[in-house]
C-alpha positions in Angstrom: -12.7 -75.7 -49.4 -10.1 -73.2 -49.0 -6.1 -73.3 -50.6 -3.5 -71.3 -49.3 -0.1 -71.6 -50.6 2.3 -69.6 -48.7 5.4 -68.4 -50.2 8.8 -67.3 -49.6 8.7 -66.9 -46.0 5.5 -68.5 -45.3 6.0 -71.4 -44.2 3.0 -72.3 -41.5 -0.9 -70.9 -41.6 -0.9 -69.6 -38.0 -4.8 -70.0 -37.5 -5.3 -73.7 -38.5 -7.8 -75.0 -35.4 -6.5 -79.0 -35.4 -3.9 -79.9 -38.5 -2.8 -82.9 -39.9 -0.2 -83.1 -42.1 -1.0 -84.9 -45.3 0.1 -86.5 -48.5 -1.0 -86.8 -52.2 -0.2 -88.6 -54.7 -0.2 -87.0 -58.3 1.0 -88.0 -62.2 3.6 -85.1 -61.1 4.6 -86.5 -58.2 4.1 -87.2 -54.2 3.1 -83.2 -52.9 3.0 -82.7 -49.1 0.3 -80.2 -47.6 -1.6 -79.8 -44.3 -4.8 -79.5 -44.1 -7.3 -77.5 -40.9 -9.6 -75.7 -40.7 -10.8 -72.3 -39.7 -14.7 -71.1 -38.0 -16.0 -73.8 -39.9 -14.2 -73.3 -43.7 -12.0 -76.4 -44.3 -8.3 -75.8 -45.2 -5.4 -77.0 -47.3 -1.8 -75.4 -47.1 0.7 -76.2 -49.4 4.5 -73.9 -48.5 5.2 -73.2 -52.5 9.1 -73.7 -51.9 8.5 -76.5 -49.4 9.5 -76.3 -45.5 11.6 -73.8 -44.2 12.5 -73.2 -48.4 13.8 -76.2 -49.6 13.7 -75.7 -53.0 14.1 -73.0 -54.8 11.6 -71.3 -57.4 12.9 -73.0 -60.8 12.9 -76.5 -58.3 9.1 -76.2 -57.2 6.2 -78.9 -58.4 3.7 -76.7 -59.8 2.0 -79.2 -61.5 1.8 -81.0 -58.9 1.0 -78.6 -56.6 -2.3 -77.3 -57.9 -3.4 -80.6 -59.0 -2.8 -82.1 -55.4 -5.0 -79.0 -54.9 -7.5 -79.7 -57.2 -7.6 -83.6 -56.3 -8.4 -82.4 -52.5 -11.6 -80.3 -54.1 -9.9 -77.5 -53.5 -11.8 -74.4 -55.5 -10.1 -71.0 -54.1 -6.7 -70.0 -53.9 -4.9 -67.6 -51.5 -1.3 -67.2 -52.5 1.6 -65.4 -50.9 4.1 -64.2 -53.0 7.2 -62.1 -51.9 8.7 -60.0 -54.8 10.8 -56.9 -55.8 9.3 -53.1 -55.7 9.8 -51.6 -59.9 7.3 -48.9 -59.1 7.8 -45.9 -57.6 5.2 -46.5 -55.6 5.7 -50.3 -54.6 8.1 -50.1 -51.9 9.8 -52.0 -48.6 6.9 -53.8 -46.4 3.6 -52.7 -49.1 1.1 -55.3 -50.5 -0.2 -55.4 -53.8 -3.5 -57.3 -54.8 -1.6 -58.1 -58.6 -4.6 -58.5 -61.7 -1.8 -58.7 -64.1 1.3 -60.4 -65.1 4.2 -60.7 -67.8 6.0 -64.1 -68.1 9.3 -64.5 -69.2 9.7 -68.5 -68.4 11.1 -70.7 -70.8 9.7 -73.8 -69.3 6.6 -74.3 -70.1 4.2 -74.4 -67.6 0.8 -76.0 -68.8 -0.7 -79.2 -68.3 -1.3 -79.2 -72.7 -4.3 -80.1 -72.4 -6.1 -76.7 -73.8 -5.9 -73.0 -74.3 -7.7 -71.0 -71.3 -8.1 -67.2 -71.4 -6.0 -65.5 -69.5 -7.5 -61.7 -69.8 -7.8 -61.9 -66.4 -5.4 -63.9 -65.3 -6.7 -63.2 -61.3 -10.2 -64.2 -59.4 -11.9 -61.2 -59.4 -14.2 -62.4 -56.9 -11.4 -63.5 -54.5 -9.6 -59.6 -55.1 -12.2 -57.9 -54.6 -12.7 -59.8 -51.6 -9.5 -59.0 -49.9 -9.2 -55.5 -50.9 -12.7 -55.0 -48.9 -11.4 -57.3 -46.5 -8.5 -54.7 -46.2 -10.3 -51.4 -46.1 -12.2 -52.9 -43.3 -9.2 -53.6 -41.3 -7.6 -50.0 -42.3 -4.6 -51.8 -44.0 -2.8 -49.8 -46.8 -2.5 -51.8 -50.2 -2.4 -51.4 -53.5 -5.6 -52.5 -55.4 -3.5 -53.3 -58.8 0.1 -54.3 -60.3 1.3 -56.3 -63.0 3.8 -58.8 -61.8 6.5 -60.3 -64.2 7.7 -63.6 -63.9 10.6 -65.1 -65.1 12.9 -68.3 -64.2 15.4 -67.5 -61.7 17.1 -68.6 -59.3 19.2 -65.6 -60.1 18.5 -62.1 -60.0 17.3 -59.1 -62.2 19.8 -57.5 -63.7 20.1 -54.0 -63.8 18.6 -53.0 -67.4 16.6 -56.0 -67.3 14.7 -54.1 -64.0 15.1 -51.4 -67.1 13.4 -53.2 -69.3 10.7 -54.5 -67.0 9.5 -50.7 -65.9 9.2 -49.8 -69.8 6.6 -53.3 -70.5 4.6 -51.5 -67.4 5.9 -54.1 -64.8 5.0 -53.2 -61.1 6.6 -56.1 -59.1 8.9 -59.0 -60.2 9.4 -62.7 -59.3 9.8 -65.9 -59.6 6.8 -67.7 -59.5 3.9 -66.6 -59.8 2.8 -66.9 -63.7 3.2 -70.6 -63.8 1.2 -71.0 -60.9 -1.8 -68.4 -61.8 -2.0 -69.8 -65.4 -2.5 -73.8 -64.1 -4.7 -72.8 -61.1 -7.1 -70.9 -64.5 -6.0 -74.2 -66.6 -8.0 -76.5 -63.7 -10.4 -73.8 -63.3 -9.4 -73.0 -60.1 -10.2 -69.2 -58.6 -7.4 -68.0 -57.5 -5.6 -64.8 -56.4 -2.4 -63.6 -55.4 -1.1 -61.0 -52.4 2.3 -60.0 -53.0 4.7 -58.4 -50.1 7.4 -56.0 -51.8 10.7 -57.4 -49.9 12.9 -54.9 -51.9 13.7 -52.8 -54.5 14.5 -54.0 -57.3 18.3 -54.4 -58.3 19.7 -50.9 -59.4 16.3 -48.9 -58.1 18.0 -48.5 -54.8 21.6 -48.9 -52.9 20.2 -52.5 -51.2 20.9 -55.4 -53.2 18.3 -58.3 -53.6 18.9 -61.5 -51.3 16.8 -64.3 -49.5 17.3 -63.4 -46.3 16.2 -59.6 -46.5 13.0 -61.8 -48.4 12.0 -63.9 -45.9 12.7 -60.8 -42.9 10.4 -58.7 -44.7 7.9 -61.5 -44.9 7.9 -62.0 -41.7 7.7 -58.3 -40.2 4.7 -58.6 -42.7 2.9 -62.1 -42.0 0.9 -61.6 -38.9 -0.8 -58.5 -41.4 -1.3 -60.9 -44.5 -2.5 -64.3 -42.7 -4.8 -62.0 -40.7 -6.0 -60.6 -43.7 -6.6 -63.9 -45.5 -8.4 -65.6 -42.9 -11.2 -62.8 -43.0 -11.4 -63.1 -46.3 -11.7 -67.2 -46.1 -15.2 -66.5 -43.9 -15.8 -63.9 -46.1 -17.0 -66.2 -49.4 -20.2 -66.3 -51.0 -20.7 -70.4 -51.7 -21.6 -69.1 -55.2 -18.9 -68.5 -58.0 -19.1 -64.8 -59.3 -16.3 -64.6 -61.8 -14.7 -66.0 -64.8 -12.4 -68.9 -63.4 -14.7 -71.9 -63.6 -16.4 -70.1 -67.2 -12.5 -69.7 -68.7 -11.8 -73.5 -68.4 -15.2 -74.4 -69.7 -15.7 -72.2 -72.5 -11.7 -74.3 -73.7 -13.0 -77.3 -72.8 -15.7 -77.1 -75.1 -13.7 -75.7 -77.8 -11.3 -78.6 -77.9 -14.3 -80.6 -78.4 -14.8 -79.5 -81.7 
């Protein structure tokens, strides 16, 4: 079973066959999702911010969201993420397969039960599949990138962006580090496609705003949907990555 988490501007999956709304109760609260399938693969879609962006970044229930996917039997997760571009190479409308993150979050995004290895925070197998499918489809995509994640909901200052640039950040947003970290704590394979919606604060004459993010995602939504749908049918049964092994090692270490 494959999970898809839709970010800003990505509130429906678009390629489900018959779909049904479902709710899952977790110890962190109830989560509303959509269950469907594509070419024989069972799918669960979760709009991160709720329908029509009802939740700001700091209101997203990451713990409940990831736990709900786990309870349903999801093992692989694709996510879409809207972010501001910091790197000169990453401009409005670009797609990025992020491979690292830097977290500036002040909240504790952990289940608090063990310490997991985050050397490679995004599933190498899923990233490889996405990259291969992007090449097959002729979609230009940045195959690496570092995501700087912080609480929000305000946007960054010009000085913060300059500092983040010195740290090696390529894009900036508010939700992805918590999601990736919690997915790893649950042993889920997780990969994210960033849609660069604007240049970050102070790097152009444009200023960041939610409507710009939504519009840019909408312009690229069909491309992202096709990339994800083609990647889903290309996932092998076996997991050729360290995502589950990281959890296994963490559990073993805790028991000693």
